[in-house]
C-alpha positions in Angstrom: 57.8 -6.4 -81.4 55.6 -9.2 -81.9 56.2 -9.4 -85.7 60.0 -10.1 -85.6 59.1 -12.7 -83.0 56.6 -14.3 -85.4 59.5 -14.2 -88.1 61.5 -16.6 -85.8 58.7 -19.3 -85.6 60.1 -21.1 -88.8 63.4 -21.3 -87.2 62.0 -22.7 -84.1 60.0 -25.3 -86.1 63.2 -26.1 -88.1 65.3 -26.8 -85.0 62.3 -28.9 -83.3 61.7 -31.1 -86.1 64.9 -31.4 -88.0 65.3 -35.1 -87.3 61.5 -36.1 -87.1 59.5 -37.7 -89.7 56.8 -34.8 -89.6 59.6 -32.3 -90.1 58.4 -31.6 -93.7 54.6 -31.2 -92.8 55.3 -28.7 -90.2 57.7 -26.6 -92.3 55.1 -26.4 -94.9 52.4 -25.3 -92.5 54.9 -22.5 -91.3 55.8 -21.3 -94.8 52.9 -18.6 -94.6 54.6 -17.4 -91.2 57.9 -17.6 -92.7 57.2 -15.6 -95.9 54.0 -13.3 -95.6 54.6 -12.2 -92.0 58.1 -11.2 -92.2 57.5 -9.5 -95.7 54.5 -7.5 -94.4 55.7 -6.3 -90.9 59.4 -6.9 -90.4 62.5 -6.6 -92.5 64.4 -8.3 -89.6 61.9 -11.2 -89.8 62.7 -11.5 -93.7 66.4 -11.9 -93.1 65.8 -14.5 -90.3 63.3 -16.4 -92.8 65.8 -16.2 -95.7 68.4 -17.6 -93.4 66.2 -20.5 -92.2 65.5 -21.5 -95.6 69.0 -21.2 -96.8 69.9 -23.6 -94.1 67.1 -25.9 -94.8 68.0 -25.9 -98.5 71.6 -26.9 -97.7 70.4 -29.5 -95.4 68.2 -31.1 -97.8 70.9 -31.1 -100.5 73.1 -32.9 -98.1 70.3 -35.3 -97.0 69.5 -36.1 -100.7 73.0 -37.2 -101.6 73.8 -38.9 -98.6 70.5 -41.1 -98.0 70.1 -44.3 -99.7 66.1 -43.9 -99.3 64.9 -42.7 -102.9 61.4 -43.1 -102.5 59.1 -40.3 -103.7 57.7 -39.2 -100.5 61.2 -38.3 -99.2 61.9 -36.5 -102.4 58.7 -34.5 -102.7 58.5 -32.3 -99.8 62.3 -31.1 -99.9 61.7 -30.3 -103.6 58.5 -28.3 -102.8 60.2 -26.4 -100.0 63.2 -25.8 -102.2 61.1 -24.2 -105.0 59.3 -22.1 -102.4 62.8 -21.1 -101.0 64.1 -20.1 -104.6 60.9 -18.0 -105.3 61.2 -16.4 -102.0 65.0 -15.5 -102.8 64.2 -14.1 -106.2 61.3 -12.1 -104.8 63.3 -10.6 -102.2 66.1 -9.7 -104.5 63.6 -7.9 -107.0 62.0 -5.9 -104.3 65.3 -5.1 -102.8 66.7 -3.9 -106.1 63.5 -1.8 -106.8 63.7 -0.2 -103.2 67.3 0.8 -103.7 66.5 2.2 -107.2 63.7 4.4 -105.8 65.9 5.7 -102.9 66.6 9.0 -104.8 63.2 9.5 -106.4 60.7 12.2 -105.5 58.0 9.7 -104.6 58.4 7.4 -101.5 56.5 4.0 -101.9 56.4 1.3 -99.4 57.5 -2.0 -101.0 56.7 -4.3 -98.2 53.2 -2.9 -97.7 52.2 -4.9 -100.9 52.1 -8.0 -98.6 49.8 -6.7 -95.9 46.8 -8.9 -95.3 43.5 -7.7 -96.4 41.6 -7.0 -93.3 38.7 -4.7 -92.4 40.5 -1.5 -91.3 38.5 0.2 -88.9 40.0 -0.7 -85.5 43.2 1.0 -84.9 44.4 -2.3 -83.0 44.1 -4.3 -86.3 47.3 -4.8 -88.2 46.5 -3.2 -91.4 45.8 0.2 -90.0 49.0 -0.1 -87.8 51.2 -1.1 -90.6 49.7 1.8 -93.1 50.5 4.3 -90.2 54.0 3.0 -89.7 54.7 3.1 -93.4 53.5 6.6 -93.6 55.6 7.8 -90.7 58.5 6.3 -92.1 58.4 7.5 -95.6 57.1 11.2 -94.8 60.3 11.9 -92.9 62.2 11.9 -96.4 63.1 15.1 -98.1 61.1 16.1 -100.7 61.5 18.4 -103.9 58.6 19.8 -105.9 60.5 22.5 -108.0 59.6 20.6 -111.1 55.9 20.3 -110.3 53.8 21.6 -113.2 51.9 24.6 -111.8 48.3 25.8 -112.7 47.6 29.1 -114.2 46.4 30.6 -110.9 46.6 34.7 -111.1 46.4 35.1 -107.4 49.6 36.6 -105.5 51.6 34.0 -103.5 51.8 34.8 -99.8 52.6 31.8 -97.8 52.7 30.9 -94.0 53.2 27.1 -94.3 56.6 25.2 -93.7 57.9 21.7 -94.0 56.6 21.4 -90.5 52.9 21.6 -91.9 51.3 18.3 -93.3 48.5 17.8 -95.8 46.8 14.4 -95.6 44.8 13.5 -98.6 42.5 10.6 -99.1 41.8 9.4 -102.4 40.0 6.1 -102.7 41.3 4.4 -106.0 41.6 6.4 -109.1 44.6 8.3 -107.7 45.0 10.3 -110.8 42.1 12.3 -109.8 44.1 13.8 -107.1 46.6 15.3 -109.6 44.7 18.5 -110.0 44.4 19.3 -106.3 48.1 18.6 -105.6 49.1 20.8 -108.5 47.0 23.6 -107.0 48.6 23.1 -103.6 52.0 23.8 -105.1 50.7 26.6 -107.3 49.5 28.3 -104.2 53.0 28.3 -103.0 52.2 25.9 -99.9 55.4 24.6 -98.5 53.7 21.9 -96.6 54.5 18.2 -97.0 51.8 16.2 -98.7 50.9 12.6 -97.8 48.4 10.8 -100.2 46.6 7.7 -98.8 45.2 5.8 -101.7 43.9 2.2 -102.4 45.7 2.5 -105.8 48.0 -0.5 -106.4 49.0 0.0 -109.9 50.2 3.3 -111.3 50.7 6.8 -109.8 50.6 9.8 -112.1 54.0 11.3 -112.7 52.7 14.7 -111.8 52.4 13.3 -108.4 55.9 12.1 -108.3 57.2 15.6 -109.4 55.1 17.5 -106.7 56.8 16.1 -103.8 54.1 13.8 -102.6 54.5 10.7 -100.2 52.4 7.9 -101.4 51.2 5.2 -99.1 48.7 2.5 -100.2 46.2 0.8 -98.0 45.7 -2.4 -100.1 41.9 -2.1 -99.7 40.2 -4.3 -102.3 38.5 -2.3 -105.1 35.4 -4.1 -104.5 35.1 -3.5 -100.9 32.2 -1.5 -99.8 32.3 2.2 -99.2 32.3 1.6 -95.2 35.6 -0.2 -95.7 37.1 2.2 -98.1 36.1 5.3 -96.0 36.5 3.8 -92.6 40.2 3.7 -92.7 40.6 7.6 -92.5 40.3 8.6 -88.9 41.6 5.3 -87.5 44.6 5.8 -89.6 45.0 9.4 -88.2 44.8 8.1 -84.6 47.7 5.7 -85.3 49.8 7.9 -87.6 49.7 11.3 -85.8 51.5 10.2 -82.6 54.3 8.8 -84.6 55.1 12.0 -86.2 54.4 14.4 -83.4 58.0 15.6 -83.3 58.0 16.3 -87.2 54.8 18.2 -87.6 53.0 21.1 -86.1 49.7 21.6 -88.0 47.6 19.1 -90.0 45.1 19.8 -92.9 43.1 16.9 -93.7 41.0 16.9 -97.0 39.3 14.8 -99.3 41.3 14.0 -102.5 39.3 14.6 -105.5 37.1 17.5 -105.1 39.3 20.3 -103.3 41.3 22.9 -105.2 43.6 25.5 -103.7 43.8 29.2 -104.7 46.3 30.3 -101.9 48.1 28.8 -99.0 45.7 27.7 -96.3 47.9 27.7 -93.3 47.4 30.8 -91.2 50.0 33.1 -89.9 48.5 33.0 -86.3 48.5 30.1 -83.9 46.2 27.1 -84.3 46.8 25.6 -80.8 43.8 23.8 -79.4 41.6 25.1 -82.2 39.4 23.2 -84.7 39.3 25.3 -88.0 36.1 24.1 -89.5 34.6 24.6 -93.0 31.1 26.0 -92.9 28.7 25.1 -95.7 26.4 28.1 -95.8 23.5 25.9 -95.5 21.7 24.1 -92.6 21.3 20.4 -91.7 17.5 20.6 -92.3 17.8 21.2 -96.0 20.7 18.7 -96.7 18.8 15.4 -97.3 22.0 13.6 -98.3 23.3 14.2 -94.4 19.6 13.5 -93.5 19.9 10.0 -95.1 23.3 9.4 -93.8 22.4 10.2 -90.2 19.2 7.9 -90.3 21.7 4.8 -91.0 23.5 5.5 -87.7 20.9 4.8 -84.7 20.3 7.6 -82.2 22.1 10.2 -84.4 19.3 12.0 -86.1 19.1 14.8 -83.4 16.5 17.4 -84.2 17.4 20.3 -82.1 20.3 21.3 -84.2 18.8 21.0 -87.5 18.8 24.7 -88.3 22.4 25.2 -87.6 25.0 25.3 -90.3 26.6 22.3 -91.7 30.3 21.7 -90.8 32.1 19.8 -93.5 34.1 16.7 -92.3 36.0 16.4 -95.6 38.1 19.6 -94.7 39.6 20.1 -91.3 42.5 22.2 -90.1 44.1 22.0 -86.7 47.3 21.6 -84.8 48.6 18.0 -84.6 47.4 17.2 -81.0 43.9 18.5 -81.7 43.6 16.6 -84.8 44.5 13.5 -82.8 42.0 14.1 -80.2 39.3 14.7 -82.9 40.3 11.4 -84.7 40.2 9.7 -81.4 36.6 10.7 -80.5 35.4 9.9 -84.1 36.8 6.4 -83.7 34.9 6.1 -80.4 31.8 6.5 -82.4 33.0 4.0 -85.0 33.5 1.2 -82.5 30.4 2.0 -80.7 28.2 1.5 -83.9 30.3 -1.4 -85.3 32.0 -2.1 -88.7 28.7 -1.7 -90.8 28.4 2.0 -90.2 30.9 4.6 -91.3 29.1 7.9 -91.1 32.1 10.1 -90.2 30.2 13.1 -91.2 27.5 12.3 -88.9 29.8 11.6 -86.1 31.5 14.9 -86.8 28.3 17.0 -86.6 27.4 15.2 -83.3 30.7 15.7 -81.7 30.5 19.4 -82.6 26.8 20.2 -82.0 26.7 18.4 -78.8 29.6 20.3 -77.4 31.9 17.2 -77.1 34.7 18.9 -78.9 34.6 21.9 -76.8 34.3 19.9 -73.7 37.8 18.6 -74.4 39.3 22.0 -74.4 39.2 22.6 -78.2 37.9 26.0 -79.5 35.9 26.1 -82.6 36.7 28.5 -85.4 34.8 29.0 -88.5 37.8 29.7 -91.0 36.5 31.5 -94.2 39.6 30.2 -96.0 38.0 26.8 -96.1 35.1 27.1 -98.3 32.7 24.1 -99.0 30.5 25.2 -101.7 28.4 22.3 -103.2 25.2 23.1 -101.4 25.5 27.0 -101.8 27.3 27.2 -105.2 24.8 29.7 -106.4 26.4 32.4 -104.0 29.7 31.9 -105.8 31.4 33.0 -109.0 33.1 30.5 -111.0 34.7 32.3 -113.8 38.1 30.4 -113.3 40.5 29.2 -110.9 42.0 31.7 -108.7 38.7 34.0 -109.0 36.3 31.8 -107.3 34.8 33.8 -104.5 31.5 34.6 -102.9 29.3 37.0 -104.9 29.2 40.5 -103.5 32.5 39.9 -101.8 36.1 40.6 -102.4 37.3 37.5 -100.6 39.0 34.7 -102.5 39.0 31.6 -100.0 42.3 29.7 -99.9 40.7 26.4 -100.5 37.6 25.6 -102.4 36.2 22.3 -101.3 33.7 20.3 -103.6 34.4 22.4 -106.5 35.2 19.4 -108.6 31.7 18.0 -107.8 30.1 20.8 -109.9 29.8 19.6 -113.4 29.9 23.0 -115.0 32.9 23.9 -113.0 35.2 20.9 -113.9 36.3 22.0 -117.2 37.1 25.5 -116.2 39.4 24.2 -113.3 41.0 21.5 -115.6 41.9 24.2 -118.2 43.6 26.0 -115.5 45.8 22.9 -114.8 46.5 21.8 -118.1 
């Protein structure tokens, strides 16, 4: 409720200083409150702001025609404010027309979040995270249609256990076009889940995404921001977002946006209640020097006694909505403990699992063989083409192959299947 209240501030200032010599100065100072805050946070505030500027504009026209004082200082500020008012009105009209034109399209984009101020997005109490979460919750409830989604050449038979009450959350830092192949493989696999793409892309979204029934929400994180800022929005976002859609969705699949492909529907037929379905990587923490370097950046997290356990991938998680929220909450607690300069979500995820904190909250751990993370064990997998990726000497084709697009010699094989 605070943002509509802030939107009323220009009206209060107008009334308070209507007959004062400092009216124009105060009006200009409150212009930011009257423009940016209503646009970013409240359509109601926007209407109030427009009403204020309309009244103010009418008053200035009357004042200019009636007053005999024609000095420059009495003309300048009303003129400046009137120009700003016209710009505001035109901008609002343009955005309103665009919004109405996009009502029936298959991609739902949030027009107003273009004006969200750039802030560091870690803490869930900061306005950027809250606004992105609210935008996503509002947009994801719309109907979607992916009947025109261009499918890949995946030879596996389609058996689905997903529905519109399942949700796939994809995070794609800039270069949203790289999420096209993963999204097309989702639909090729017959997955009925809704798809939410969180991206920092601010220019164009590929047409394939529009036709595959994807809701797109932009974070407006600056492209030059460091990796901590780009990655740091993920779990704080889910902490804020999931409670807003708890009545709409039952199961959540969270995944990285660029390197994951689908060979079949990953949502199981059995219950996921109070269970974290994790992706095992078929190698230990000890041999993964990348994870070792990450842990060293987070003080007190380089724990030696579980170095010989299997790595659990933080870039691919399946759980019911309440469980996913609990995991996000616990990860965020470690974010806040370590400050904004450390975003080691993989390290924190490992710590929560291996130190028994997740199980202490009543969450069972389940190594789901459908969720395969293969980068550090690629020699154990065949890679003839999409749909036939499996572990050597087995007959099991995992539903999801995570990190496949990070393997150079695999990329062309997968792209050929999705062209």
